[in-house]
C-alpha positions as CSV (number, residue, x, y, z in Angstrom):
1,M,-30.0,-111.0,-73.0
2,L,-26.5,-112.1,-72.0
3,I,-26.1,-114.7,-69.3
4,S,-24.0,-113.5,-66.4
5,P,-20.7,-115.4,-66.0
6,F,-21.6,-115.7,-62.4
7,V,-24.7,-117.6,-63.4
8,T,-22.8,-119.9,-65.8
9,I,-20.1,-120.8,-63.2
10,L,-22.7,-121.4,-60.4
11,A,-24.9,-123.4,-62.7
12,M,-22.0,-125.6,-63.7
13,Y,-21.0,-126.1,-60.1
14,G,-24.6,-126.9,-59.2
15,V,-24.8,-129.6,-61.8
16,V,-21.5,-131.1,-60.7
17,L,-22.6,-131.0,-57.1
18,F,-26.0,-132.7,-57.8
19,G,-24.4,-135.4,-59.9
20,A,-21.7,-136.1,-57.4
21,L,-24.3,-136.4,-54.6
22,M,-26.3,-138.9,-56.8
23,L,-23.2,-140.9,-57.4
24,L,-22.4,-140.9,-53.7
25,V,-25.8,-142.2,-52.8
26,W,-25.6,-144.8,-55.5
27,A,-22.1,-145.9,-54.4
28,F,-23.1,-146.4,-50.7
29,N,-26.7,-147.6,-51.5
30,G,-27.9,-145.3,-48.7
31,R,-25.8,-147.0,-46.0
32,F,-23.6,-144.2,-44.7
33,D,-21.7,-144.1,-41.4
34,L,-21.7,-141.0,-39.3
35,S,-19.0,-139.3,-41.4
36,G,-20.8,-140.1,-44.6
37,R,-24.1,-138.7,-43.3
38,L,-22.5,-135.5,-42.2
39,F,-20.7,-135.1,-45.5
40,V,-23.8,-135.7,-47.6
41,F,-25.8,-133.3,-45.4
42,S,-23.1,-130.7,-45.8
43,E,-23.2,-131.0,-49.6
44,I,-27.0,-131.0,-49.7
45,L,-27.0,-127.7,-47.8
46,R,-24.9,-126.1,-50.5
47,L,-27.5,-126.7,-53.2
48,P,-30.0,-124.1,-52.0
49,V,-27.1,-121.7,-51.6
50,V,-26.1,-122.2,-55.2
51,V,-29.7,-121.8,-56.4
52,I,-30.1,-118.5,-54.4
53,L,-26.9,-117.1,-55.8
54,I,-28.0,-118.0,-59.4
55,I,-31.2,-116.2,-58.8
56,V,-29.5,-113.1,-57.3
57,H,-27.0,-112.8,-60.2
58,A,-29.7,-113.5,-62.8
59,F,-32.2,-111.1,-61.2
60,P,-30.3,-108.4,-59.3
61,E,-33.6,-106.9,-58.0
62,Y,-33.8,-109.9,-55.6
63,R,-30.5,-109.0,-53.9
64,S,-31.4,-108.0,-50.4
65,G,-30.4,-108.4,-46.8
66,L,-32.8,-111.4,-46.5
67,T,-30.9,-113.3,-49.3
68,N,-27.6,-112.5,-47.5
69,L,-29.1,-113.9,-44.3
70,V,-30.4,-117.1,-45.9
71,I,-27.1,-117.7,-47.7
72,N,-24.9,-117.2,-44.7
73,I,-27.0,-119.2,-42.1
74,I,-26.9,-122.1,-44.6
75,F,-23.4,-122.0,-46.0
76,W,-21.3,-121.5,-42.9
77,P,-23.0,-124.3,-40.9
78,S,-22.5,-126.5,-43.9
79,E,-18.8,-125.7,-43.8
80,A,-18.7,-126.6,-40.1
81,I,-20.6,-129.8,-40.8
82,F,-18.0,-130.8,-43.4
83,V,-15.2,-130.3,-40.8
84,L,-17.2,-132.4,-38.4
85,S,-17.4,-135.2,-41.0
86,L,-13.6,-135.1,-41.3
87,Y,-13.4,-135.4,-37.6
88,A,-15.8,-138.4,-37.5
89,L,-13.9,-140.1,-40.4
90,S,-10.5,-139.7,-38.8
91,R,-11.5,-140.5,-35.2
92,G,-14.1,-143.1,-35.8
93,H,-16.7,-141.2,-33.7
94,G,-18.5,-137.9,-33.9
95,F,-17.9,-134.7,-31.9
96,K,-20.3,-134.6,-28.9
97,H,-20.8,-130.9,-29.1
98,A,-21.5,-130.8,-32.9
99,K,-25.1,-129.5,-32.6
100,L,-23.9,-126.7,-30.3
101,V,-21.2,-125.7,-32.8
102,C,-23.7,-125.5,-35.6
103,L,-26.2,-123.5,-33.5
104,G,-23.4,-121.2,-32.4
105,I,-22.4,-120.5,-36.0
106,V,-26.1,-119.8,-36.9
107,G,-26.3,-117.4,-34.0
108,I,-23.1,-115.6,-35.1
109,C,-24.5,-115.3,-38.6
110,L,-27.7,-113.8,-37.2
111,I,-25.8,-111.3,-35.1
112,T,-23.6,-110.4,-38.1
113,E,-26.6,-109.7,-40.3
114,A,-28.0,-107.5,-37.5
115,I,-24.8,-105.6,-37.5
116,R,-25.2,-105.1,-41.3
117,L,-28.1,-102.8,-40.6
118,E,-25.8,-100.2,-39.0
119,Y,-22.4,-101.1,-40.5
120,P,-23.0,-102.6,-44.0
121,D,-19.3,-103.4,-44.7
122,V,-18.4,-105.1,-41.3
123,P,-20.1,-108.5,-42.1
124,L,-17.6,-109.0,-44.9
125,L,-14.8,-108.9,-42.4
126,L,-16.7,-111.1,-39.8
127,Y,-17.5,-113.8,-42.4
128,S,-13.9,-113.8,-43.5
129,I,-12.9,-114.4,-39.9
130,I,-15.5,-117.2,-39.5
131,S,-14.3,-118.8,-42.7
132,G,-10.6,-118.7,-41.6
133,F,-11.5,-120.2,-38.2
134,I,-13.6,-123.1,-39.7
135,C,-11.0,-123.9,-42.3
136,L,-8.1,-123.7,-39.8
137,T,-10.0,-126.3,-37.7
138,G,-10.2,-128.5,-40.8
139,V,-6.4,-128.2,-41.3
140,I,-5.8,-129.3,-37.7
141,V,-8.1,-132.3,-38.2
142,C,-6.5,-133.4,-41.5
143,S,-3.0,-132.9,-40.0
144,S,-3.9,-135.1,-37.0
145,A,-5.3,-137.9,-39.3
146,S,-2.2,-137.7,-41.5
147,Q,0.3,-137.8,-38.6
148,N,-1.5,-140.8,-37.1
149,G,-1.0,-142.8,-40.3
150,D,-4.7,-143.2,-41.0
151,P,-5.7,-145.0,-44.1
152,G,-5.7,-142.8,-47.2
153,T,-2.9,-140.6,-45.7
154,P,-1.9,-139.0,-49.0
155,F,-5.5,-137.8,-49.6
156,W,-5.6,-136.5,-46.0
157,R,-2.6,-134.3,-47.0
158,V,-4.5,-133.1,-50.1
159,L,-7.5,-132.2,-47.9
160,K,-5.1,-130.4,-45.6
161,Y,-3.6,-128.4,-48.5
162,I,-7.1,-127.5,-49.7
163,E,-8.2,-126.4,-46.3
164,S,-5.0,-124.4,-46.0
165,A,-5.9,-122.7,-49.3
166,F,-9.2,-121.7,-47.9
167,V,-7.4,-120.3,-44.9
168,L,-5.2,-118.2,-47.2
169,L,-8.2,-117.1,-49.1
170,A,-9.9,-116.0,-45.9
171,T,-6.7,-114.1,-45.0
172,F,-6.8,-112.5,-48.5
173,R,-10.4,-111.4,-48.0
174,I,-9.4,-109.8,-44.7
175,V,-6.6,-107.9,-46.4
176,M,-8.9,-106.9,-49.2
177,F,-11.4,-105.5,-46.7
178,F,-8.7,-103.1,-45.4
179,T,-7.1,-102.2,-48.7
180,L,-9.4,-102.6,-51.7
181,S,-12.9,-103.9,-51.3
182,G,-14.4,-106.9,-49.6
183,F,-15.5,-110.0,-51.5
184,A,-19.2,-110.9,-51.5
185,P,-20.6,-113.8,-53.5
186,T,-23.8,-111.8,-54.2
187,Q,-21.9,-108.9,-55.7
188,G,-20.7,-108.5,-59.3
189,G,-17.3,-107.5,-60.6
190,T,-14.2,-109.2,-62.1
191,L,-12.5,-109.7,-58.8
192,N,-15.5,-111.2,-57.2
193,L,-15.9,-113.5,-60.2
194,I,-12.3,-114.7,-59.9
195,V,-12.6,-115.3,-56.1
196,L,-15.9,-117.2,-56.6
197,A,-14.4,-119.4,-59.3
198,G,-11.5,-120.2,-57.1
199,I,-13.8,-121.1,-54.2
200,L,-15.9,-123.4,-56.3
201,A,-12.9,-125.1,-57.8
202,L,-11.5,-125.8,-54.3
203,L,-14.9,-127.2,-53.2
204,I,-14.8,-129.6,-56.2
205,F,-11.2,-130.7,-55.5
206,R,-12.1,-131.1,-51.8
207,Y,-15.1,-133.4,-52.7
208,I,-12.8,-135.5,-54.9
209,A,-10.2,-135.9,-52.2
210,Y,-12.8,-136.9,-49.6
211,Q,-14.1,-139.6,-52.0
212,A,-10.6,-140.8,-52.7
213,I,-10.2,-141.6,-49.0
214,W,-13.3,-143.8,-49.2
215,M,-11.9,-145.6,-52.2
216,T,-8.6,-146.4,-50.4
217,W,-10.1,-147.2,-47.0
218,V,-12.0,-150.1,-45.5
219,P,-13.9,-149.3,-42.3
220,P,-13.2,-151.7,-39.3
221,A,-16.6,-153.3,-39.8
222,G,-15.6,-154.2,-43.4
223,D,-18.5,-152.3,-44.9
224,E,-18.5,-152.6,-48.7
225,N,-19.5,-149.9,-51.1
226,R,-19.2,-149.6,-54.8
227,L,-16.2,-147.3,-54.4
228,N,-14.0,-149.8,-52.5
229,Q,-15.3,-153.2,-53.7
230,N,-12.1,-154.1,-55.5
231,L,-10.0,-153.1,-52.5
232,I,-12.1,-155.2,-50.1
233,R,-11.9,-158.2,-52.4
234,T,-8.1,-157.8,-52.6
235,L,-7.8,-157.5,-48.8
236,R,-10.0,-160.6,-48.3
237,E,-7.9,-162.6,-50.7
238,R,-4.8,-161.4,-48.9
239,D,-6.3,-162.6,-45.6
240,R,-7.1,-166.0,-47.1
241,I,-3.5,-166.4,-48.4
242,L,-2.1,-165.3,-45.0
243,K,-4.3,-167.9,-43.2
244,R,-3.1,-170.6,-45.5
245,L,0.5,-169.6,-45.0
246,L,0.0,-169.6,-41.2
247,A,-1.7,-173.0,-41.3
248,S,1.1,-174.4,-43.5
249,N,3.8,-173.0,-41.2
250,R,2.0,-174.6,-38.2
251,R,2.0,-178.0,-40.1
252,I,5.6,-177.7,-40.9
253,G,6.5,-176.8,-37.3
254,V,4.4,-179.6,-35.9
255,S,6.0,-182.0,-38.4
256,A,9.5,-181.0,-37.5
257,L,8.6,-181.3,-33.8
258,A,7.1,-184.7,-34.3
259,S,10.1,-185.9,-36.3
260,S,12.5,-184.6,-33.6
261,I,10.5,-186.3,-30.8
262,A,10.2,-189.5,-32.7
263,H,14.0,-189.5,-33.4
264,Q,14.7,-188.8,-29.7
265,L,12.4,-191.6,-28.5
266,S,13.6,-194.1,-31.1
267,Q,17.1,-194.2,-29.8
268,P,16.4,-195.1,-26.1
269,L,13.7,-197.5,-27.2
270,T,16.1,-199.3,-29.6
271,G,18.7,-199.4,-26.9
272,A,16.3,-200.7,-24.3
273,A,15.1,-203.4,-26.7
274,L,18.8,-204.5,-27.3
275,Y,19.4,-204.7,-23.6
276,I,16.3,-206.8,-23.0
277,E,17.3,-209.2,-25.8
278,T,20.7,-209.5,-24.2
279,V,19.2,-210.3,-20.8
280,K,16.8,-212.8,-22.4
281,R,19.7,-214.6,-24.2
282,N,21.8,-214.8,-21.0
283,L,18.8,-216.1,-19.0
284,S,18.1,-218.7,-21.7
285,V,21.7,-219.9,-21.8
286,Q,21.6,-220.4,-18.0
287,G,18.3,-222.3,-18.4
288,S,16.8,-220.8,-15.3
289,Q,14.3,-218.2,-14.1
290,P,11.5,-218.7,-16.7
291,E,9.4,-216.1,-14.9
292,S,12.1,-213.5,-15.6
293,I,12.3,-214.5,-19.3
294,D,8.5,-214.2,-19.6
295,A,8.7,-210.8,-18.0
296,M,11.4,-209.7,-20.4
297,E,9.1,-211.0,-23.3
298,R,6.3,-208.8,-22.1
299,V,8.6,-205.7,-21.7
300,S,9.9,-206.4,-25.2
301,R,6.3,-206.5,-26.7
302,Q,5.5,-203.2,-24.9
303,L,8.7,-201.6,-26.4
304,Q,7.7,-202.8,-29.8
305,K,4.3,-201.2,-29.4
306,M,5.9,-197.9,-28.3
307,S,8.2,-198.1,-31.3
308,S,5.1,-198.5,-33.6
309,L,3.5,-195.5,-31.9
310,V,6.5,-193.4,-32.6
311,L,6.6,-194.5,-36.2
312,N,2.9,-193.7,-36.6
313,L,3.5,-190.3,-35.0
314,R,6.2,-189.5,-37.5
315,S,4.2,-190.7,-40.5
316,L,1.2,-188.7,-39.4
317,F,3.0,-185.4,-39.9
318,T,5.1,-186.4,-42.9
319,E,4.2,-185.0,-46.3
320,K,3.7,-188.0,-48.6
321,Q,1.5,-189.2,-51.3
322,S,-1.6,-191.1,-50.1
323,N,-1.5,-194.8,-50.7
324,F,-4.8,-196.6,-50.0
325,T,-4.4,-200.3,-49.0
326,P,-6.8,-202.8,-47.4
327,T,-6.7,-202.5,-43.6
328,S,-8.0,-204.7,-40.8
329,L,-10.6,-202.8,-38.8
330,I,-10.2,-205.3,-36.0
331,G,-6.5,-204.5,-35.7
332,L,-7.2,-200.7,-35.7
333,S,-9.9,-201.2,-33.1
334,N,-7.6,-203.1,-30.9
335,E,-4.9,-200.4,-31.2
336,I,-7.4,-197.7,-30.3
337,I,-8.6,-199.6,-27.3
338,E,-5.0,-200.2,-26.1
339,I,-4.1,-196.6,-26.6
340,S,-7.1,-195.4,-24.6
341,A,-7.1,-198.1,-22.0
342,N,-5.1,-196.2,-19.4
343,S,-7.4,-193.1,-19.5
344,S,-10.5,-195.3,-19.6
345,L,-9.4,-197.2,-16.5
346,G,-9.1,-193.8,-14.7
347,K,-12.7,-193.1,-15.6
348,K,-13.8,-196.6,-14.7
349,C,-14.9,-197.4,-18.3
350,Q,-14.9,-201.0,-19.6
351,F,-14.6,-202.2,-23.2
């Protein structure tokens, strides 16, 4: 017994789909966001469709209106769910009427299958229209994500091209309906085989493009999965380098500001000290006003302290090699007390 080429192609696609789903679950370790959950659910819904199609082509006696009904009420909502996953991925939130959309598509499929009882060929046209509408919505979502400069923009364009190919395929099926014969995945024939192979190939490429977005994108929460671990590590290392550069720039800026302030303060302090020394010398020559000379001495000491503070401020922000030397803790304590004396007096503190 020869195996139908339909069975071979569908079996190969089923194996690829199942393996890809297992890889996806392994990569995310079961932690999916809304877009990921919708995508996985959409792909899972395709598995029973593939199994039913294999059975129908392996055993034609099982081909019936019931199998058509089951296939269509599963496959077309799965297509709509995939578009909803693209919407959630590009917008960061789900579509609030998603359930109504899926229920509406199921209802349309039920009505279409009811029409098949009186008009067997009309459902082929209606399903082509449904396919074109769903895929056109996917093109719009992908175009919006690409124009907004979302992460993974090149792969959004790939998805847009794939969805556009599905739109063209739906248009081709509509033309076929009015010219040659309609395409039906449950029917045999060379033309149906070619169209089915094209659809399955596009579905695989679409899956790869969707995963490529996840490999080149980090969610705002920084969720890590096995597909983007290297990217997240690279981004974190970049952030650490940028933080170090910013801290270094701040230190350089503060150092330059401190050096400038110290330079600007040193000049008037030096001038004031020279003027005071001149006044002290003149008063000493005259030999009078010892109180004024004593006052000048106190002012001179205060100026020396201010000059020391300015020098310490400059050295604090100057890059230099550390040189450890013995230091008097008593002297440091006295300097600290003197620096904080004014603010302590305002708070009525005593040392």
